N, CA, C and O atoms as a Tinker XYZ file with bonds, in Angstrom:
   316  protein
     1  N     24.894000    3.302000  -38.454000    73     2
     2  CA    24.075000    2.119000  -38.551000    64     1     3
     3  C     23.196000    2.255000  -39.791000    63     2     4     5
     4  O     23.599000    1.839000  -40.877000    81     3
     5  N     22.032000    2.816000  -39.652000    73     3     6
     6  CA    21.206000    3.083000  -40.802000    64     5     7
     7  C     20.147000    2.027000  -41.070000    63     6     8     9
     8  O     20.010000    1.026000  -40.368000    81     7
     9  N     19.414000    2.316000  -42.124000    73     7    10
    10  CA    18.318000    1.430000  -42.493000    64     9    11
    11  C     18.827000    0.069000  -42.967000    63    10    12    13
    12  O     18.161000   -0.944000  -42.753000    81    11
    13  N     19.979000    0.032000  -43.597000    73    11    14
    14  CA    20.510000   -1.227000  -44.118000    64    13    15
    15  C     20.778000   -2.241000  -43.022000    63    14    16    17
    16  O     20.409000   -3.408000  -43.145000    81    15
    17  N     21.417000   -1.799000  -41.953000    73    15    18
    18  CA    21.689000   -2.705000  -40.832000    64    17    19
    19  C     20.392000   -3.176000  -40.187000    63    18    20    21
    20  O     20.251000   -4.352000  -39.853000    81    19
    21  N     19.450000   -2.262000  -40.013000    73    19    22
    22  CA    18.165000   -2.643000  -39.432000    64    21    23
    23  C     17.431000   -3.667000  -40.279000    63    22    24    25
    24  O     16.879000   -4.636000  -39.756000    81    23
    25  N     17.425000   -3.451000  -41.595000    73    23    26
    26  CA    16.760000   -4.397000  -42.494000    64    25    27
    27  C     17.466000   -5.746000  -42.482000    63    26    28    29
    28  O     16.815000   -6.790000  -42.500000    81    27
    29  N     18.794000   -5.725000  -42.452000    73    27    30
    30  CA    19.560000   -6.970000  -42.407000    64    29    31
    31  C     19.236000   -7.766000  -41.143000    63    30    32    33
    32  O     18.969000   -8.966000  -41.212000    81    31
    33  N     19.261000   -7.097000  -39.996000    73    31    34
    34  CA    18.957000   -7.787000  -38.746000    64    33    35
    35  C     17.526000   -8.299000  -38.732000    63    34    36    37
    36  O     17.258000   -9.388000  -38.223000    81    35
    37  N     16.615000   -7.526000  -39.283000    73    35    38
    38  CA    15.217000   -7.932000  -39.333000    64    37    39
    39  C     15.040000   -9.188000  -40.172000    63    38    40    41
    40  O     14.364000  -10.127000  -39.754000    81    39
    41  N     15.645000   -9.207000  -41.355000    73    39    42
    42  CA    15.499000  -10.358000  -42.260000    64    41    43
    43  C     16.166000  -11.601000  -41.682000    63    42    44    45
    44  O     15.566000  -12.675000  -41.659000    81    43
    45  N     17.400000  -11.459000  -41.217000    73    43    46
    46  CA    18.107000  -12.621000  -40.663000    64    45    47
    47  C     17.387000  -13.132000  -39.410000    63    46    48    49
    48  O     17.282000  -14.340000  -39.202000    81    47
    49  N     16.898000  -12.220000  -38.586000    73    47    50
    50  CA    16.176000  -12.630000  -37.389000    64    49    51
    51  C     14.902000  -13.390000  -37.716000    63    50    52    53
    52  O     14.597000  -14.401000  -37.083000    81    51
    53  N     14.150000  -12.901000  -38.711000    73    51    54
    54  CA    12.921000  -13.608000  -39.081000    64    53    55
    55  C     13.211000  -14.962000  -39.711000    63    54    56    57
    56  O     12.461000  -15.916000  -39.501000    81    55
    57  N     14.289000  -15.055000  -40.478000    73    55    58
    58  CA    14.663000  -16.360000  -41.051000    64    57    59
    59  C     15.020000  -17.330000  -39.934000    63    58    60    61
    60  O     14.577000  -18.478000  -39.946000    81    59
    61  N     15.812000  -16.883000  -38.976000    73    59    62
    62  CA    16.176000  -17.763000  -37.860000    64    61    63
    63  C     14.954000  -18.145000  -37.027000    63    62    64    65
    64  O     14.824000  -19.293000  -36.601000    81    63
    65  N     14.067000  -17.193000  -36.797000    73    63    66
    66  CA    12.919000  -17.458000  -35.929000    64    65    67
    67  C     11.874000  -18.341000  -36.594000    63    66    68    69
    68  O     11.242000  -19.160000  -35.928000    81    67
    69  N     11.686000  -18.184000  -37.893000    73    67    70
    70  CA    10.561000  -18.850000  -38.536000    64    69    71
    71  C     10.927000  -19.983000  -39.493000    63    70    72    73
    72  O     10.107000  -20.868000  -39.738000    81    71
    73  N     12.131000  -19.971000  -40.030000    73    71    74
    74  CA    12.429000  -20.928000  -41.098000    64    73    75
    75  C     13.485000  -21.965000  -40.758000    63    74    76    77
    76  O     13.497000  -23.032000  -41.371000    81    75
    77  N     14.360000  -21.703000  -39.823000    73    75    78
    78  CA    15.451000  -22.631000  -39.528000    64    77    79
    79  C     14.955000  -23.714000  -38.577000    63    78    80    81
    80  O     14.365000  -23.420000  -37.537000    81    79
    81  N     15.198000  -24.951000  -38.941000    73    79    82
    82  CA    14.774000  -26.088000  -38.117000    64    81    83
    83  C     15.957000  -26.791000  -37.450000    63    82    84    85
    84  O     15.757000  -27.730000  -36.679000    81    83
    85  N     17.173000  -26.354000  -37.731000    73    83    86
    86  CA    18.356000  -26.981000  -37.134000    64    85    87
    87  C     18.454000  -26.620000  -35.660000    63    86    88    89
    88  O     17.795000  -25.700000  -35.175000    81    87
    89  N     19.289000  -27.367000  -34.972000    73    87    90
    90  CA    19.528000  -27.058000  -33.567000    64    89    91
    91  C     21.027000  -27.006000  -33.318000    63    90    92    93
    92  O     21.800000  -27.767000  -33.900000    81    91
    93  N     21.412000  -26.105000  -32.455000    73    91    94
    94  CA    22.800000  -25.952000  -32.049000    64    93    95
    95  C     22.835000  -26.195000  -30.552000    63    94    96    97
    96  O     21.988000  -25.691000  -29.814000    81    95
    97  N     23.800000  -26.955000  -30.111000    73    95    98
    98  CA    23.898000  -27.303000  -28.702000    64    97    99
    99  C     24.051000  -26.052000  -27.839000    63    98   100   101
   100  O     24.998000  -25.282000  -28.005000    81    99
   101  N     23.123000  -25.863000  -26.933000    73    99   102
   102  CA    23.199000  -24.741000  -25.999000    64   101   103
   103  C     22.688000  -23.425000  -26.534000    63   102   104   105
   104  O     22.755000  -22.421000  -25.825000    81   103
   105  N     22.169000  -23.382000  -27.780000    73   103   106
   106  CA    21.692000  -22.134000  -28.373000    64   105   107
   107  C     20.281000  -22.346000  -28.895000    63   106   108   109
   108  O     20.030000  -23.266000  -29.674000    81   107
   109  N     19.375000  -21.505000  -28.472000    73   107   110
   110  CA    18.005000  -21.537000  -28.970000    64   109   111
   111  C     17.925000  -20.595000  -30.165000    63   110   112   113
   112  O     17.824000  -19.380000  -29.994000    81   111
   113  N     17.970000  -21.151000  -31.374000    73   111   114
   114  CA    18.006000  -20.331000  -32.582000    64   113   115
   115  C     16.727000  -19.532000  -32.779000    63   114   116   117
   116  O     16.760000  -18.436000  -33.337000    81   115
   117  N     15.618000  -20.065000  -32.333000    73   115   118
   118  CA    14.357000  -19.326000  -32.461000    64   117   119
   119  C     14.401000  -18.063000  -31.606000    63   118   120   121
   120  O     13.989000  -16.996000  -32.060000    81   119
   121  N     14.890000  -18.172000  -30.387000    73   119   122
   122  CA    14.990000  -17.004000  -29.509000    64   121   123
   123  C     16.003000  -16.002000  -30.048000    63   122   124   125
   124  O     15.758000  -14.796000  -30.014000    81   123
   125  N     17.125000  -16.483000  -30.539000    73   123   126
   126  CA    18.120000  -15.590000  -31.146000    64   125   127
   127  C     17.496000  -14.852000  -32.326000    63   126   128   129
   128  O     17.737000  -13.660000  -32.521000    81   127
   129  N     16.699000  -15.562000  -33.104000    73   127   130
   130  CA    16.031000  -14.939000  -34.239000    64   129   131
   131  C     15.071000  -13.843000  -33.820000    63   130   132   133
   132  O     15.051000  -12.773000  -34.427000    81   131
   133  N     14.273000  -14.095000  -32.787000    73   131   134
   134  CA    13.338000  -13.067000  -32.320000    64   133   135
   135  C     14.069000  -11.868000  -31.732000    63   134   136   137
   136  O     13.641000  -10.727000  -31.909000    81   135
   137  N     15.166000  -12.123000  -31.036000    73   135   138
   138  CA    15.961000  -11.017000  -30.489000    64   137   139
   139  C     16.540000  -10.176000  -31.627000    63   138   140   141
   140  O     16.499000   -8.947000  -31.570000    81   139
   141  N     17.073000  -10.824000  -32.651000    73   139   142
   142  CA    17.613000  -10.081000  -33.792000    64   141   143
   143  C     16.516000   -9.289000  -34.506000    63   142   144   145
   144  O     16.753000   -8.179000  -34.983000    81   143
   145  N     15.327000   -9.862000  -34.575000    73   143   146
   146  CA    14.207000   -9.157000  -35.199000    64   145   147
   147  C     13.864000   -7.894000  -34.421000    63   146   148   149
   148  O     13.672000   -6.834000  -35.017000    81   147
   149  N     13.784000   -7.994000  -33.103000    73   147   150
   150  CA    13.470000   -6.828000  -32.279000    64   149   151
   151  C     14.565000   -5.764000  -32.370000    63   150   152   153
   152  O     14.272000   -4.570000  -32.428000    81   151
   153  N     15.815000   -6.196000  -32.384000    73   151   154
   154  CA    16.921000   -5.241000  -32.518000    64   153   155
   155  C     16.868000   -4.564000  -33.889000    63   154   156   157
   156  O     17.118000   -3.363000  -33.989000    81   155
   157  N     16.550000   -5.306000  -34.932000    73   155   158
   158  CA    16.424000   -4.722000  -36.265000    64   157   159
   159  C     15.327000   -3.676000  -36.322000    63   158   160   161
   160  O     15.509000   -2.618000  -36.924000    81   159
   161  N     14.186000   -3.962000  -35.699000    73   159   162
   162  CA    13.090000   -2.985000  -35.657000    64   161   163
   163  C     13.526000   -1.742000  -34.885000    63   162   164   165
   164  O     13.235000   -0.619000  -35.298000    81   163
   165  N     14.222000   -1.942000  -33.765000    73   163   166
   166  CA    14.690000   -0.811000  -32.961000    64   165   167
   167  C     15.678000    0.047000  -33.748000    63   166   168   169
   168  O     15.626000    1.274000  -33.669000    81   167
   169  N     16.576000   -0.582000  -34.505000    73   167   170
   170  CA    17.546000    0.169000  -35.309000    64   169   171
   171  C     16.832000    0.985000  -36.373000    63   170   172   173
   172  O     17.193000    2.139000  -36.604000    81   171
   173  N     15.837000    0.418000  -37.020000    73   171   174
   174  CA    15.093000    1.149000  -38.043000    64   173   175
   175  C     14.367000    2.347000  -37.430000    63   174   176   177
   176  O     14.381000    3.439000  -37.998000    81   175
   177  N     13.736000    2.145000  -36.278000    73   175   178
   178  CA    13.025000    3.246000  -35.622000    64   177   179
   179  C     13.995000    4.334000  -35.172000    63   178   180   181
   180  O     13.733000    5.519000  -35.381000    81   179
   181  N     15.110000    3.949000  -34.558000    73   179   182
   182  CA    16.088000    4.933000  -34.106000    64   181   183
   183  C     16.701000    5.704000  -35.269000    63   182   184   185
   184  O     16.961000    6.901000  -35.150000    81   183
   185  N     16.933000    5.033000  -36.383000    73   183   186
   186  CA    17.462000    5.715000  -37.562000    64   185   187
   187  C     16.456000    6.735000  -38.087000    63   186   188   189
   188  O     16.832000    7.851000  -38.446000    81   187
   189  N     15.182000    6.357000  -38.133000    73   187   190
   190  CA    14.156000    7.282000  -38.608000    64   189   191
   191  C     14.044000    8.501000  -37.693000    63   190   192   193
   192  O     13.939000    9.628000  -38.176000    81   191
   193  N     14.067000    8.284000  -36.381000    73   191   194
   194  CA    13.968000    9.399000  -35.435000    64   193   195
   195  C     15.186000   10.299000  -35.545000    63   194   196   197
   196  O     15.052000   11.523000  -35.547000    81   195
   197  N     16.370000    9.710000  -35.635000    73   195   198
   198  CA    17.596000   10.487000  -35.724000    64   197   199
   199  C     17.638000   11.306000  -37.002000    63   198   200   201
   200  O     18.001000   12.482000  -36.970000    81   199
   201  N     17.274000   10.706000  -38.118000    73   199   202
   202  CA    17.308000   11.435000  -39.384000    64   201   203
   203  C     16.238000   12.519000  -39.420000    63   202   204   205
   204  O     16.440000   13.562000  -40.043000    81   203
   205  N     15.107000   12.292000  -38.766000    73   203   206
   206  CA    14.057000   13.299000  -38.741000    64   205   207
   207  C     14.467000   14.486000  -37.874000    63   206   208   209
   208  O     14.186000   15.630000  -38.230000    81   207
   209  N     15.120000   14.238000  -36.755000    73   207   210
   210  CA    15.531000   15.341000  -35.896000    64   209   211
   211  C     16.672000   16.140000  -36.526000    63   210   212   213
   212  O     16.826000   17.324000  -36.226000    81   211
   213  N     17.459000   15.528000  -37.378000    73   211   214
   214  CA    18.541000   16.243000  -38.053000    64   213   215
   215  C     18.001000   17.190000  -39.114000    63   214   216   217
   216  O     18.694000   18.126000  -39.514000    81   215
   217  N     16.784000   16.965000  -39.573000    73   215   218
   218  CA    16.191000   17.816000  -40.598000    64   217   219
   219  C     15.646000   19.118000  -40.039000    63   218   220   221
   220  O     15.347000   20.033000  -40.806000    81   219
   221  N     15.512000   19.225000  -38.747000    73   219   222
   222  CA    14.986000   20.438000  -38.142000    64   221   223
   223  C     16.076000   21.485000  -38.030000    63   222   224   225
   224  O     17.206000   21.184000  -37.647000    81   223
   225  N     15.730000   22.711000  -38.366000    73   223   226
   226  CA    16.683000   23.809000  -38.260000    64   225   227
   227  C     16.217000   24.750000  -37.152000    63   226   228   229
   228  O     15.019000   24.942000  -36.943000    81   227
   229  N     17.171000   25.322000  -36.459000    73   227   230
   230  CA    16.857000   26.241000  -35.367000    64   229   231
   231  C     17.628000   27.523000  -35.622000    63   230   232   233
   232  O     18.842000   27.500000  -35.824000    81   231
   233  N     16.922000   28.628000  -35.611000    73   231   234
   234  CA    17.598000   29.913000  -35.772000    64   233   235
   235  C     17.284000   30.781000  -34.553000    63   234   236   237
   236  O     16.174000   30.761000  -34.022000    81   235
   237  N     18.280000   31.531000  -34.130000    73   235   238
   238  CA    18.143000   32.389000  -32.967000    64   237   239
   239  C     18.478000   33.817000  -33.379000    63   238   240   241
   240  O     19.483000   34.064000  -34.044000    81   239
   241  N     17.626000   34.747000  -32.977000    73   239   242
   242  CA    17.861000   36.166000  -33.268000    64   241   243
   243  C     17.836000   36.941000  -31.960000    63   242   244   245
   244  O     16.950000   36.748000  -31.127000    81   243
   245  N     18.816000   37.820000  -31.790000    73   243   246
   246  CA    18.883000   38.674000  -30.609000    64   245   247
   247  C     18.631000   40.110000  -31.032000    63   246   248   249
   248  O     19.313000   40.633000  -31.913000    81   247
   249  N     17.644000   40.753000  -30.398000    73   247   250
   250  CA    17.312000   42.140000  -30.703000    64   249   251
   251  C     17.689000   43.000000  -29.507000    63   250   252   253
   252  O     17.280000   42.723000  -28.379000    81   251
   253  N     18.470000   44.045000  -29.760000    73   251   254
   254  CA    18.861000   44.981000  -28.704000    64   253   255
   255  C     17.961000   46.208000  -28.834000    63   254   256   257
   256  O     17.902000   46.831000  -29.894000    81   255
   257  N     17.264000   46.550000  -27.759000    73   255   258
   258  CA    16.353000   47.686000  -27.752000    64   257   259
   259  C     17.092000   48.955000  -27.365000    63   258   260   261
   260  O     18.229000   48.911000  -26.895000    81   259
   261  N     16.432000   50.084000  -27.567000    73   259   262
   262  CA    17.050000   51.385000  -27.302000    64   261   263
   263  C     17.412000   51.563000  -25.831000    63   262   264   265
   264  O     18.367000   52.270000  -25.508000    81   263
   265  N     16.658000   50.926000  -24.942000    73   263   266
   266  CA    16.956000   51.075000  -23.510000    64   265   267
   267  C     18.032000   50.105000  -23.027000    63   266   268   269
   268  O     18.342000   50.083000  -21.836000    81   267
   269  N     18.606000   49.304000  -23.922000    73   267   270
   270  CA    19.689000   48.405000  -23.565000    64   269   271
   271  C     19.263000   46.989000  -23.273000    63   270   272   273
   272  O     20.116000   46.118000  -23.101000    81   271
   273  N     17.969000   46.728000  -23.210000    73   271   274
   274  CA    17.510000   45.363000  -22.960000    64   273   275
   275  C     17.598000   44.542000  -24.235000    63   274   276   277
   276  O     17.607000   45.078000  -25.343000    81   275
   277  N     17.661000   43.261000  -24.057000    73   275   278
   278  CA    17.765000   42.360000  -25.194000    64   277   279
   279  C     16.599000   41.382000  -25.194000    63   278   280   281
   280  O     16.105000   40.968000  -24.145000    81   279
   281  N     16.177000   41.026000  -26.401000    73   279   282
   282  CA    15.143000   40.024000  -26.587000    64   281   283
   283  C     15.700000   38.940000  -27.486000    63   282   284   285
   284  O     16.218000   39.226000  -28.565000    81   283
   285  N     15.598000   37.705000  -27.049000    73   283   286
   286  CA    16.069000   36.576000  -27.839000    64   285   287
   287  C     14.862000   35.810000  -28.340000    63   286   288   289
   288  O     13.989000   35.441000  -27.555000    81   287
   289  N     14.806000   35.571000  -29.631000    73   287   290
   290  CA    13.708000   34.785000  -30.203000    64   289   291
   291  C     14.280000   33.593000  -30.958000    63   290   292   293
   292  O     15.284000   33.705000  -31.663000    81   291
   293  N     13.627000   32.464000  -30.797000    73   291   294
   294  CA    14.051000   31.243000  -31.467000    64   293   295
   295  C     12.980000   30.801000  -32.433000    63   294   296   297
   296  O     11.788000   30.936000  -32.159000    81   295
   297  N     13.403000   30.276000  -33.560000    73   295   298
   298  CA    12.478000   29.752000  -34.554000    64   297   299
   299  C     12.957000   28.380000  -34.987000    63   298   300   301
   300  O     14.113000   28.197000  -35.366000    81   299
   301  N     12.064000   27.440000  -34.925000    73   299   302
   302  CA    12.367000   26.083000  -35.388000    64   301   303
   303  C     11.579000   25.824000  -36.654000    63   302   304   305
   304  O     10.365000   26.021000  -36.694000    81   303
   305  N     12.265000   25.387000  -37.670000    73   303   306
   306  CA    11.611000   25.132000  -38.946000    64   305   307
   307  C     11.980000   23.741000  -39.449000    63   306   308   309
   308  O     13.041000   23.204000  -39.128000    81   307
   309  N     11.096000   23.182000  -40.229000    73   307   310
   310  CA    11.358000   21.901000  -40.892000    64   309   311
   311  C     12.014000   22.193000  -42.224000    63   310   312   313
   312  O     11.588000   23.082000  -42.961000    81   311
   313  N     13.041000   21.447000  -42.518000    73   311   314
   314  CA    13.731000   21.621000  -43.802000    64   313   315
   315  C     13.177000   20.643000  -44.796000    63   314   316
   316  O     13.616000   20.615000  -45.946000    81   315
């Protein structure tokens, strides 16, 4: 999806909601516009969250002690 789809839905939705004065039988264009606007905002937010979580790196280290026990340590870093 990405930012492009979100921006497209946002722009088209706002145009339909605020600028179009035509009417289509059985379709409320203003409501369709607001729905598209909300979906566009949701796509932009989901893209930002997804791309931000992909930037995190996780490393795991296992240490074996002399008595045979193991210790696992995890480190999360921002890239």
